[in-house]
Structure formats: structure tokens, C-alpha cells
N, C-alpha and C positions, 0 to 999 in steps of 0.2 A: 199608394199600394196597388191599385189596379195596373198602373204602369209597368211595376215592377214585376207582376204576376205576368202579364204580356209578354213581358220582355223574356222572362224565364221560359216562357211556353215555346217562344220562338227559339231560344238558344236550344230546348230539348229537340225540337223540329231538327234543328241544324245538325245535332249530334246524330240522331236518328239515321238522317241522310247519310252522314258520315259511314255509319255502320253498314250501310247497303252499297256503299263503294266498291266493295270486292267483287259482289256478284252481278255488277253493273259492267265491271270491267274484265269479266272471267273469259280466258281462251280455252277453249275445250280440249283436251289431249286425249280423252277415253271415254267413252261411253258405252254401256250395255243396259237394254231394257229388258233382256230375255224374252222378246215377241218372235224368235226366229226359232225358238225351243232349243232341245237339247243338241240337235244336229248343228245347228249352228256355232255351238261353243266347240264341238268335236272339230267341226271342218275350218274353224275360222283361221284366217291366213295372217290377220293382224295381231293376235294375241292367243297365248297359249293357255289355256284353262286345264286345272287338275284338281283331284282332291284324295283324300287319306285312303279311300277304297278302292280307288281305281276302276269302280265298276260303273262309270256313267256318271250322268247328271240328272238331278230331279227337277228338271224345269217343268213350271205349269202356267196356264193360262187363269183368267178369272174363273171360269166354269169347274177349276180344280181347286178354288182356292178354301171353299168350304169342308174340302174333306181332309184339309189341313188346320181346319180351325181359324182361319185367316178370311178376314173382309174381302171382298171381290172388288172393292172401291177404295181408292186413296185419294189424299189432296195432293195433287200432281204438281201444284203451282206453290205449295206451301203457304194458301193463303183460304184462310175459314172462311172469308167471304163469298167464294166462287164455289161452284159445285163441283163433289167428287166426280171423278170418270173411273171407268174401268179399267184395272192394271194391265197392261200391255203383255205382262209376263213376268214370273218372279222365279226363284230358286230355295229349294229348301237345303241347307247347309248338310244336316247329318241324313244323307240319303240313304246310307246304309250302317253306318255306326254312330255311337254316341261321341259327342266332343269332336265330330269330324272336322278337317280342314280344307277349306276350298281357297284355292287361289287362282289368279289371273296373273300372266306376265306378258310384258310387252315392251318394246323400245321406244324411249322417249325421242320424239324428232322435232323438239321444239327446244328454244332457248329459253332458261330462266335466269331473267336480269337481275341485277341487285335492285331490291326495291320491290321483289316479287316473291311470291309464294306458293304453295300449291294448297288447294281447297279440295276435301273429297266430300261428296255429298251421296247419300243415298237414303232409302224408306227401309225401316226394317221391322219385323213383327217378331213375335214369340209363340210358338206352337207348343203348348206344355209349358214345363219349367225348364228353360234354357239356360239355368244359371252358370256363369263361366264364359259366356260368349262374350268374343272380341274382334276386333279389326285391327289391322296392321298397315301400313304402308312402307316398302323396304325398298333399297337400293341395292340390286342383286350385284350389279357389277362392282360397286364400292364396298360393299357387305356391311351396309350400315343402315339402321331403321331411321327413317326419315320423320315417322309419326309417334314413336315409340308404341307399346300396346294399350289400345284404346277400347273402353267398354262402352257400346252402342247403347243407346234408349231403345228398348225393344217394347211394342205394344201388344197387349195380350189380344191377339186376335185381331188387331189393326194396325195399319201402317204408320208408323213415326218417322218423320223428317229427321235425319242426322246430317251434321256439318260438323267438319273437322279442318282447320287450318293450320299449318305449321310450314317451318322454314326450310328452303331445299336449296341453299346457296351453293352447296359442294357439287349438286346434282348437274350433269352437263348433256347436251344433246347426245344421243347414241348409247346412253346407261340403259342398262333392262331395269324396269321397275314392277314391282309386284305387290299387289294387293291381297291379302289373305284374311279370310273371315274364319273364325273357331265357331263351331255351332253350338258349344254348350251342352248340357245335359248330360246324361248318362246312357242315354241309348236312342236309337233311331226314331222312336216314338216322340221323342221332343226336339226341337230344333231352332235355331236363329233361321229366319225367313228374310230374303233379300229381295228388294226390288228397284229398278231405276237409278243404276250408279254412274256417277259421273267424276270425274278427276279433270282439274282445270288449274292453270295459271292465272293468278291473280295479283293485281297491284295491291299495295299496301299504301295507304295514305299516308303522308309525311307526318311524324310525330307531333302531337297536340296541335295540328292545324285548325280541326273543329273545335278544340277546346279553347284556344285563341280567340276565334271568332265568336263564339259563345258568350266567353268573358268580355268580349268587346260589347257585345250586345247590352249584358247585364250592365256594363257600366255606363252606358249610354242611356238605359232607363234610369239607374239612381240618380244621373245627372238629371235628367228631365223632371224626375219629382221634385229636386230641390229647386228647380226653378219655380 
């Protein structure tokens, strides 16, 4: 029995390692940590930012987080064993209206090969009741949604790591890609809060590869036990 349990543990580790394969093989194509303030979004030459109100953007730093009922710090590496650090910056989606839409559009300058997909990660929080908050990745050139409309996990006053992967086989270099967030809620006093946005191209492990190895280890353990 001890041999089987040890082998199962090894198999579990192998499967866990496989689930981390994407992150280890990521090729970053878009990133924004809002550390440059609102002016960096307005003056960006690499991406076009817009929102429903058209009255600017509510970007803030760690010292402005408390005024929005948010924590000044976040788990930047998504590892609870390491210390949290101050947010470099963040943005409130509902800067002037309820359920406002914030979007960023940029041109994809990388190839997405067969066996690859897109991975969107960001940290999200909730000021008040931001019911109905969403996020979506859209191919503007081809007029198709790549991710579908997603519901992010929002922390009440804290930053929660969100990660979404999705197929992008039809997307080609030169296509315009848009990420959009809906703030949720009914007024500008409540909102989805966003920090540390990244969109990457990642490799997809060959189907069932890890499972095959895990089953092999299990079979080896059973064989050892019979002997």
C-alpha cells in the first residue's frame, strides 16, 4: 500500500507540473501595470485605450487604493508563500458611469502556431457591489470573440488573480485584438478594479501526455507491490 501511495503522489506531482507548462512557456504580447498613470494610457503609441464615458481614465497608485476600498498590496506572483508587494498601479473601470466598459486595442505582431493558445491574466477587485462585471478578448479584424464573455473573480477589497486560456487558431499576425472589461454595478461608486494585465501566447501540452506518464508510474507501483 505504501508503494502505491508513493507512486500516486509522484503521479500527482507530474500532473501538477504539466498544468504549469503553459506559464513556463509563455510569450508575452501585451502587458500593462498602470504604473505610468492615466497619461501613459492616453499617450500610448502601442495600444489604444477607451471607455464608455470618454472622460479620461481613473488610474491610481497604492496610496489611492484605500479611497476605493481596495488593498494597497497584492500577491504579485500568485504565490501565497511569498510576501505581498504594493500595487504598481490600478484602474477603476467605472470612472464616471455605472457598468462602464473599458477597452484596450492593439495589433498582434506575433504568430500563433498550431498547438498554442492565448492566456489572459490580471488581478481584479471589487469596490462595492460590482455585479455583472465581465471581461472579453475580441479579434476586431475578424469580428469574432476569442474568449467569449467571461466573469472574473473579484475580491471584496482585495486583489484576486484571474487566469483565462482560450483557443486563437484563426488569429494571425497583424490582427487587431481588443480586451474589454465591464465595470458592473449601477453607478460610478461601485466598480470592477483591475491591476497587472498580461496577455500571452502559450504552448498547449500534447493531449494526455502527463496522464500517460502518471498511469505508467501507477502501473509500475502496482507491479512492485505484487512482487
